[in-house]
C-alpha positions in Angstrom: 75.6 128.0 34.7 74.9 131.4 33.7 73.1 133.3 31.0 70.0 132.0 29.5 69.9 129.4 32.3 67.9 132.0 34.3 65.2 132.3 31.8 62.2 131.0 33.5 62.7 127.6 34.8 62.4 125.4 37.8 64.2 122.5 39.1 64.8 119.6 41.5 64.0 118.4 38.2 61.6 120.0 36.3 59.1 118.6 38.0 59.0 115.9 40.6 55.3 115.4 41.1 54.2 116.9 37.8 51.7 114.1 37.7 49.6 116.1 40.1 48.1 118.8 38.0 45.7 120.7 40.1 44.9 121.5 43.7 41.5 120.1 43.4 38.4 119.2 45.4 39.0 115.5 44.9 42.1 115.5 47.0 40.5 117.6 49.7 37.8 115.1 50.2 40.5 112.9 51.8 43.0 113.9 54.5 45.6 115.9 52.5 49.0 114.4 53.2 50.8 116.8 50.9 53.6 119.0 52.3 54.6 122.6 51.6 57.2 121.3 49.2 54.6 119.2 47.4 52.4 122.3 46.8 55.4 124.2 45.7 56.2 121.6 43.0 52.5 121.6 42.0 52.6 125.3 41.7 55.7 125.2 39.6 54.0 122.7 37.2 50.9 124.9 36.9 53.0 128.0 36.3 54.9 126.2 33.5 51.5 125.3 31.9 50.5 129.0 32.0 47.8 128.3 34.7 48.8 131.2 36.8 45.7 131.5 38.9 45.9 127.9 40.0 49.6 128.3 40.6 48.8 131.2 43.0 46.5 128.9 45.0 49.1 126.2 45.2 51.9 128.5 46.3 49.6 130.1 48.9 48.7 126.6 50.2 52.5 125.9 50.4 53.0 129.0 52.5 50.1 128.2 54.8 51.9 125.0 55.7 55.3 126.7 55.9 55.3 130.5 56.0 59.1 130.5 55.8 59.3 128.6 52.6 60.8 131.4 50.5 61.0 129.5 47.2 57.2 129.2 47.3 56.9 132.9 48.2 59.2 134.0 45.4 57.3 131.9 42.9 54.0 133.3 44.2 55.3 136.7 43.3 56.0 135.6 39.8 52.5 134.1 39.4 50.9 137.2 40.8 52.9 139.3 38.3 51.7 137.1 35.4 48.1 137.9 36.4 48.8 141.6 36.5 48.9 141.9 40.3 52.2 143.8 40.1 52.0 145.5 43.5 51.3 142.3 45.3 54.1 140.6 43.4 56.6 143.3 44.4 55.5 142.8 48.0 56.4 139.2 48.0 59.9 140.0 46.7 60.2 142.8 49.3 59.5 140.2 52.0 62.2 137.9 50.7 64.7 140.7 50.3 63.9 142.0 53.8 64.6 138.5 55.3 68.1 138.6 53.7 67.5 135.1 52.7 69.6 133.0 50.3 73.0 133.4 48.6 74.0 135.9 45.9 72.1 133.9 43.1 68.9 134.1 45.1 69.2 137.8 45.9 69.8 138.5 42.2 66.5 136.7 41.4 64.6 138.6 44.1 65.8 142.0 42.9 65.5 141.2 39.2 61.9 140.0 39.7 60.9 143.0 41.8 62.4 145.4 39.3 60.2 143.7 36.6 57.1 143.9 38.7 57.7 147.5 39.7 58.4 148.6 36.1 55.3 146.7 34.8 53.2 148.4 37.5 54.4 151.8 36.3 56.9 152.6 39.1 60.2 152.7 37.1 61.7 155.0 39.6 61.4 152.6 42.5 62.7 149.8 40.2 66.0 151.7 39.9 66.9 150.7 43.4 66.7 147.1 42.4 68.7 147.8 39.2 71.4 149.4 41.3 71.4 146.4 43.7 71.8 144.1 40.7 74.9 145.9 39.6 76.5 145.4 43.0 75.5 141.8 43.3 76.5 140.9 39.8 78.5 143.7 38.1 78.9 141.7 34.8 75.1 141.0 34.8 75.9 137.5 33.8 73.2 136.0 35.9 70.3 137.7 34.2 68.2 136.4 31.3 69.6 137.2 27.9 66.4 136.9 26.0 63.1 138.8 26.5 62.7 139.9 30.1 60.8 137.4 32.2 60.4 136.4 35.8 62.9 134.0 37.2 61.1 131.0 38.5 62.9 129.4 41.5 62.2 125.8 40.7 64.5 122.7 40.8 66.0 123.6 37.5 66.8 127.1 38.8 68.3 125.7 42.0 70.6 123.3 40.1 71.8 126.1 37.9 72.1 128.5 40.8 74.2 125.9 42.6 76.6 125.7 39.6 77.0 129.5 39.7 77.5 129.6 43.4 80.0 126.7 43.2 82.1 128.6 40.7 82.2 131.7 42.8 82.9 129.6 46.0 85.8 127.8 44.3 87.3 131.0 42.9 87.3 132.5 46.4 88.9 129.5 48.1 90.8 127.8 45.2 94.2 127.6 46.9 92.7 126.2 50.1 90.7 123.6 48.2 93.6 122.6 45.9 95.8 121.8 48.9 93.2 119.3 50.1 91.2 121.3 52.7 87.4 121.2 52.8 85.7 124.6 52.9 82.3 125.1 54.5 80.1 128.2 54.1 76.8 129.0 55.6 74.6 130.3 52.7 71.6 131.3 54.7 70.3 131.0 58.3 66.6 131.8 58.6 66.6 131.0 62.3 68.1 128.5 64.7 66.1 125.7 63.0 66.7 126.5 59.3 70.1 126.3 57.9 71.6 126.1 54.4 75.3 125.3 53.8 77.6 124.6 50.9 80.8 122.6 51.1 83.6 122.1 48.6 86.7 120.0 48.4 88.7 117.6 46.3 88.4 113.8 46.5 91.1 111.5 45.1 89.6 109.1 42.5 88.0 109.0 39.1 84.6 110.6 38.6 82.9 107.2 38.1 84.5 105.9 41.3 83.4 108.7 43.5 79.9 108.9 42.1 79.6 105.1 42.6 80.5 105.5 46.3 77.9 108.3 46.8 75.2 106.3 45.0 75.9 103.2 47.1 73.3 104.0 49.7 73.2 100.6 51.3 76.7 101.0 52.5 76.3 104.5 54.0 76.6 103.2 57.5 80.2 102.2 56.7 81.4 105.7 55.9 78.8 108.4 56.4 78.8 110.1 59.8 76.1 109.1 62.3 74.3 106.8 59.9 73.3 103.6 61.8 70.8 102.0 59.5 69.7 102.3 55.9 66.8 100.8 53.9 66.5 101.3 50.2 63.9 100.7 47.5 63.4 101.8 43.9 60.9 104.6 43.4 58.0 103.9 41.0 58.7 107.2 39.2 62.4 106.8 39.1 65.2 107.3 41.6 65.7 105.6 44.9 63.9 106.0 48.2 66.2 105.7 51.2 65.2 105.5 54.9 67.9 106.8 57.2 68.4 106.2 60.9 71.0 108.5 62.5 72.4 107.9 66.0 73.8 110.6 68.3 75.2 110.7 71.8 72.9 110.1 74.8 70.7 107.9 72.8 69.2 110.6 70.5 67.9 109.3 67.1 66.8 111.0 64.0 65.0 109.3 61.1 64.1 110.6 57.7 63.1 109.3 54.3 64.7 110.8 51.3 64.2 110.3 47.5 67.5 110.4 45.5 67.9 110.8 41.8 71.0 111.4 39.7 72.0 112.8 36.3 75.2 112.7 34.5 77.0 114.3 31.5 80.5 114.4 30.2 82.8 115.3 33.1 80.0 115.9 35.6 77.7 113.8 37.9 74.9 115.3 40.1 72.9 113.7 42.9 69.7 115.3 44.2 67.5 114.5 47.1 64.4 115.7 48.9 62.6 114.6 52.0 59.5 112.4 51.7 56.8 111.8 54.4 57.4 108.8 56.6 54.2 107.6 58.2 54.5 106.6 61.8 57.7 108.5 62.5 57.1 111.1 65.2 58.0 114.8 64.5 60.6 114.8 67.3 62.3 111.8 65.7 62.8 113.5 62.3 63.4 116.9 60.6 60.8 119.2 59.1 62.6 119.3 55.8 65.8 118.7 54.0 66.9 118.8 50.4 70.1 119.3 48.5 72.6 118.3 45.8 76.0 116.8 45.2 77.9 118.2 42.1 80.9 116.1 41.1 83.2 117.2 38.3 86.5 115.8 37.0 89.2 118.2 38.0 90.7 119.9 34.9 94.2 118.6 34.2 93.8 115.5 36.4 92.4 112.1 35.6 92.2 110.9 39.2 90.8 113.9 41.2 87.3 115.0 41.6 86.0 118.5 42.6 83.0 117.8 45.0 80.4 120.4 45.8 77.7 119.7 48.4 74.8 121.9 49.1 72.1 121.2 51.7 69.1 122.9 53.3 67.9 121.5 56.7 64.9 122.6 58.8 65.5 120.7 62.0 62.2 121.8 63.5 61.9 122.7 67.2 64.8 121.5 69.2 63.9 120.6 72.8 65.4 122.8 75.5 68.9 121.5 76.4 69.5 119.5 73.2 70.5 122.3 70.8 73.9 120.7 70.5 72.3 118.1 68.3 72.1 120.6 65.4 75.9 120.8 65.0 76.5 117.1 64.4 73.6 117.1 62.0 75.1 119.9 60.0 78.4 121.7 60.3 80.4 119.1 62.2 79.3 116.3 60.0 80.5 117.9 56.7 84.2 117.4 57.4 83.5 113.8 58.5 81.4 113.3 55.4 84.2 114.2 53.1 86.7 112.3 55.2 84.6 109.2 55.1 83.9 109.4 51.4 87.6 109.9 50.7 88.5 106.8 52.8 85.8 104.7 51.1 87.0 105.6 47.6 90.6 104.8 48.6 89.6 101.5 50.2 87.6 100.3 47.2 89.8 101.6 44.3 93.4 102.0 45.4 
């Protein structure tokens, strides 16, 4: 998950929505239903095609809709640099760094990209500060591109690889705790009381194909996933599965959201990704502003019946009405332990 993986890529797969190629006048003739995430994906596709000016417009539109969407801001910096606007590019990375947003992998990308922009703009002395920060963040320099210097694009592909890197570091730090069966939770970033990003790691007894089958069995989530009351699923026209969730909480509180899931597998590893989709008719107070994330399951080395499970999720709950702030905890931190507990029980019930 290291090395040339950081060359210039972008992920939640390389491009959900790549069918939309431009931010054009045709779409603007109708009411635009696209979200900040949609414009971010569009910008990534345009960047990949070398259409940097159009990518800049897409990323700026994304930030108009959500000024705190730092992935779009970071990629705006890369697109600005590609058009020779090195000072403006450096400003975008300075903003991200100043917010202290993201985990180690993200901060490496911010400092690396700002160093490139400053050096390209003729300010090599200022870039030395970023080079020094990089040595502290990643002394082995394993996270930086090994080929010709280029800007790290923070797309879905980047996020997947970043998660693999952070998973390895997280496991190394808590290996003994994880191996004795405990679930470890870490807050990666908190951009405010509404926006939170967490990663969770633990071991689940069972074979890789068994655990992955349970997590892909969306229709049965109400049987083992915390707070899930109702589920409706359908195949997505462009691949994957669209899943409508209804979550119930004490005092009659309900949250609903529509997610698109898609998976990928390789020898010894299975990954499940998701992102939030618009759900017409659902009121803003009934849902969350955004959520996306990933499961990474790997066969535990040396064991045929244990799986290392890594879960990473970003959630923007939106404005929480006064007096109901407690609802954030069951939606995030408190649910993680129960999520692993429920999954473990489900695997055991089905395959023991």
